[in-house]
N, C-alpha and C positions, 0 to 999 in steps of 0.2 A: 660508578663505584659504590659499593655497599658500605654502610657504617660498620657492620659486623657480619662475618660469615661464621656459622656454627657447623662444625664437623661432627655429625652424629645426632640421631634423633631419639636417643633414649631419654630417661627422666631428666638427666643433667642438661642435655641439649634442648629439650622442649621447655624446661623451666627457664633456661637462659633466653630462649626465644620470647617467652611470655614477658619476662622482665625487660628485655631489650626493646620489644615493641611498645610496652607501656612507657618506656623512657623516651619514646619518639625516635628510636633508631631504625634505620632502614636495614632489615635483617633477612638473611637467607640461611636455610639449613640445608646441608648436603648429607644425604644418607645413602649408603650402598645397598642396604637390604630393605628393612621395613621399620617404620617408626615404632618406638616402644622398647626396642632392644630386648635384653633378657627379661624385662618386665612382662612381656607378652607370653612367656612360657610358664609363668606362675599361675596356677589355677585359681588361687584365692590369695588376696593380700589382706591381712588383718592388722598390720602394724603401721599403717599410714594414718597420721593424725586426722581426726574428725571423720574418718571413714571406717566404720566398724568392720565391713567386709565388702570386698569388690574383687572382681577377677582382674588379673594383670592386663588382659586385653582391653577391658572396659576402661581401666585407669589410663592406659596408653591412648585410647581413643579420646577420652576427655581432655587429656593434656594436649593432644594434637589439635583438636577442635578449638580449644582455648587459644592456642598459639596462632593458628591460622586466622581465626576470627579477628584477632588483634592486628593482623596484617603481615605476619611472618610468612615467608614463601618457603616451601619444601620442594627440593629437586632430588630425584633419585639418581645420584651419580657417584662413581667411585673415585675418591680423592687419591691422587698419586703422589703429590708433594706440595709443600709450601715454599714459596720464595719470599724471603724477608728483604724488602727494598727500603727498609728503615721508615721512610715516610708513609709507605703503604705496603700491604702484603698481597701476594698473588697466590691464589689457590688453584692448582692445576688438577683437573680431573681427566678422565680418559677421553672426554670429548670437548672440553671447554677450559678456558682460563677466566678466572674471576678476580677482580681487585677489591680490596677492602681496607678500611682504616685499621680494623682490629680483627682478630680471629680467636674463636673459642674452640679448643679441641675437646670434644666430649664423645670420643669414639668407644668408650667403655673398655672392658677387658673380658675375655672369654674364660669360662670355667674349664679347667683341664678335665678331661674325661678319662674314665678307666679304659675304655676301648674293649670291654668284654661283651660277650653275648647277652642280650636282654636289656642292656643299659638304655639304648635309644628307644626301644619298643615300650619300656615301662617308665620312661621319663615323664614326670608329672603324675604318675600312677603309683608312687611310692619311691621312685628314684628322684632325689633332689640334690641340689648343689648349695642349699642355704638352710642350715638348721634353724637360724633365727626367724627365717621367713615361714617355714613349713613345719617346724617341730611340734607346734601346738595341735596339729591335726592327728598326732599319734600319741595322745595322752593315754597313759596306762598300758601302752603296747611295747613291743620289742623293736629296737632300732639297731642298725649297723652303721658305724662311722668308719670310713676308709681314709687313712692318712696318718702321718706321724709328726706333723709340724704343729705350730701354735694353734692354727685354725682348727685342725682336727681335734685336738685335745680340748679346746674351748667349746667346740660343738658337742663333744662327748659329755663334758661337765654340764652344759646347758640342758642337754637332752636327759641327763640322769635325774634332773629335777622334775621331768615331765613323764618319762617312760619308765616302765617297770624294770626293763633290762636294756643295757647298751653294750653291744659288742664293738670294741675298738680294734680295728684291723690295721696292721702295719707290716709292710714287706720286709723291714729290717728287724734286728733283735734289740734295737735301742731307739727310743724316740728322739726326734730332732728338736723337740719343743723345749721351752725354757723350764728350768728345774722346778720352779714353783708350780707350774701346770702339771708336770709329771707327778709331783708329790700329791697334788690335789686329786688327780686321777687314781693314784694308788690308794687313796683313803676312801674312795667311794665304793661301797659294797656292791652296788648294782652295775658297775662298769667291769666288764670282762675283757681283759686284754688278750688279743690273739696276735702274738708276735711272730714274725717270719711267715706270714700268710699272704697269699696273692689271690685276688678275685679272679675266678674263672668264668662264672656265669651267674646271672640273676634270673630266677625263675618265677613264674606266675602267669595266670591266664589274663585276667583283666586288671590285676594289681600285683604288687610285689608279695611273694609268699615265702621265698627262701633265697639264699645265696650259697653258691658253691665256691669254696676256697681251697687253694692248693698249699700244702705245707712246703715251704721253700727248702726245708732241710730233708724231709723224707719223700717229697714229691707226691705224697698221698693226698687225695681229694676228700673233703668233708663237706657235708651240707648242714647249714644252720638256718632254722626257721626264723623269719623276721617279717615285720610289717612294712619296713622301709629301709632304704639304703641312702645314706648321706655321703656324698663324695666330697672330700675336703683335701684334695691333693694340689691345691694352688690355683692361681689365676694366670692367664697368659695374655699380657698386653700386646698389642700389635702396633708398635710405635716406631718401627724401623724407618718408615718414610720421613719421620721428623728429625732423625738423627743428623746432627750437624747444624740444625737450625735452632733447636732448643736442647737443653741438657736432660739426659735420661739417667736413671740410676742403674745399678748393676743388673737389676731384674727387668729392665726395659720400661719401667714406669716413668712418666714425666715428672721431673722434680718441680713441685709447686706446693706452697704452703696453704694455709687456710684462706689467704687472700687470692688464691688460684692464679697468681702471677708466675709465669715461667721465666727462664733466663733471658728471653727476648722481649723487648718492650713492645707492648701492644698485642702479645699473644698470651692467651690464658688457657688453663687446663681445668676441666671440671668433671667430677664423677670418678668412676672406677679407674680411669686411665692415669690418674695422678697418684703421687705418694700420699697415702693416708692409712689410718688404722681400721676404720669401719667403712664397709662398702655395702650400703643399703639404698633403697629407693629414696628414702627421706634425706639421706646425706648427699645423694647425687642431686636431688632437687635443690637442696640448700646451696651446693656448689654452683649450680646454674645461676641462681639469683646473685651470688657473690661475684661470679665472673662477668655477668652482664652489667652489674653496677660498676665493676672495674673498667669495663670497656667504655661506659658512659663517661666516667671520670677521666679516663685517658684521652678520649676524643675532645672533651672540654678543655683539656690542658694544651692541646695542639695550637 
């Protein structure tokens, strides 16, 4: 039996493994794809404390090596469900069953994609899903933000302080964001609102050069020159397998506060998978440390 099983090897999961191992806990990480999560797709990270600039892949590798050097074990297996047996938890994968005193769910959340031509090909070459992560690379240039919720408007406002012009594209004729954000966007002269437009295609050879939009009212297509496209149409958590074991909110996120405790004793949630306001590498790493400390305290109380 393990002291803690961590589901997911992104920054939250790897940070949790580091703190769990340093606390002397017998720890295993289960990851379905590759360690690092979304972090590996970021060409350069410039907002991680004490590290001026590093590739997402290199940061992932450093976290992985630190965790495994401390004794954490990483197995590449797809988790199918958790069984809460009160005194212990059973994590069931496609091939095995593992028992643990505690579990940390750190499976992240996927960025919703536009699904238009050019998006995948130019991902990391001007197409981004995090304005706070990559906005500084486009200082003084033209940006496009796609979305109409709080995140999209926050991204547009953030980029308006960096870029010369920001196109804010929304498929509807009204924003879904909070009124104060709408008011702020309306007051920025370099934010151009393109309402009732839908992305059709992102063009460019080796980097983003333009985006083709369709007017939802007239069905006419228009091309807008841009250096980057920031997609802000929401995140998509994949927590259906945990339903019935722990509480989820209406959007599928695991309900857990800053202590990372879920509704089930001994099960914690860290990183993008839980209810929170900011989803960044540094906040995921922080969650991992908090969750691992919570596991240690819980085990000591048994």
